[in-house]
Each structure stands twice: as structure tokens, then as C-alpha cells.
Phi, psi and omega in degrees: 000148183271343184276152176267132177289142180254154180244116182245138175237133171243117186222182177115175183270351182276165178280138175131002182290309176296320179300319177297317179294329177291325176297316177297318179299315179301315178296317181297315178299318179300331180265008176081016179281150176275119187244140170233135187233115182243134178247126187276333186252318184300147186258150175293347183287348180242162177254135182238134181302323181294325178292320178297318180293314181296325178300322177296334179268000179087016178246123177271125175264123185254119175272119185251354184264187178237016177103191181300153185298338181270000183265346181220173180284157175305323180297318179296317179295316181298317179296317179295317180295321179298314179293319179300317181294322177298318178295316180296319178300318177299317179295321180293345177258358186277111182290347180275347181272128177267324178226124176244128176250124175249082184287134178071012177299320178301318178301313182298315182292339183260008178299129180241353183288337179205159183290139178228352185303329181279338180257341179217071186287126182304316181297322178293322177298313180300313181296320179295321178294315181294329185261009179295161177307140189298335181273348189285124170278143181230132174241128177238132180238171173123156178296158171057050175302135180287150181304319182299318179290319181297326178293328179284331189292150173274336179216133172231118174248126179255121183262118183266149175267109177265318181202143179214140180293344173304323182298338179261010177087008178277120182285177178307136185254125177301129182095340176251317180256333183210000000 
């Protein structure tokens, strides 16, 4: 392919990072691109509306995590992150993928409750991103994007939290959050 793949980051404290990546995915599918969508934190134990929708479009969204960091032990999270990174590295080398989404990778890289550097090494992430097939577009989402990744990116959009119904005690809404 003659086009250069772009690297997009959606980060920030506001709601809409995954939603933005889904919009890019929708456009890519509409244009006939081969898309792979990997989620680093979300667990296979739950059902997500976005996964159901993408499946209807022929895109499998893979949940590689075990949920929020407070829902499982550090060992469970570390094992899941290690396996997720191995899958992501394979995807980052796959010449058949036109758009790869690494949803919640920023969240995973910014975990501070337990060590992750040995199972998800930042330098290895940077090298894998830099060495991906030249045509591959890459979208990375999640809070607290690291400076090193933002410097590599072609686009960084920071989504701010101005107001959220969580603040009024309204829990996650089916169809809006999951």
C-alpha cells in the first residue's frame, strides 16, 4: 500500500475515548479496511454493547483484561496484561491489519498499584509501535497517555470531563457506557 499509517491517541479524564475509537473503526469498516480491536482492561466476563455492534459489522472486539484493578489480584492483572501484550505485539506485526485499536492501553501502562514494567515494558511498546507495518493505522485510548507515546503520535485528542451524571449518583447506563 502507498499510504502511511497514522498513530492516533485519545486520552484524558472525560468520557468518550473508546467511543472516539469506535467512530474511527466504523469509518474504516465502511471503507473496507481490515480492523482488529483489542481491549486491555475490560474482561470477557461482561457483555459490552460495542462488542455486540462490531460483531454485526464483522469486527471481533477482544477483551483481554480481567476488569478494573480493584476487582482482581495484582497477579491476575499482571498475567492478563502479559498475555494481552503478547497478542498486541502479534497484531502490531500483522501486515493484513489496516487499523489496529489498542483500547485502554494507556490505562494499562499507567497502572501504579502494582509493577507492570516487566509484563508491559514501555520501551517495547514504543518499539513495536514504531516498527509496525508502514500502512497500519493505530489507535490507542485510555487515560494518562504517557509523554513518550504522545510524542510519537500523529494526533492526540484529550477529552476533558466538564460534567458527568456519575457525579449525581447515576450509575453506568446500559447502551451509553456498556
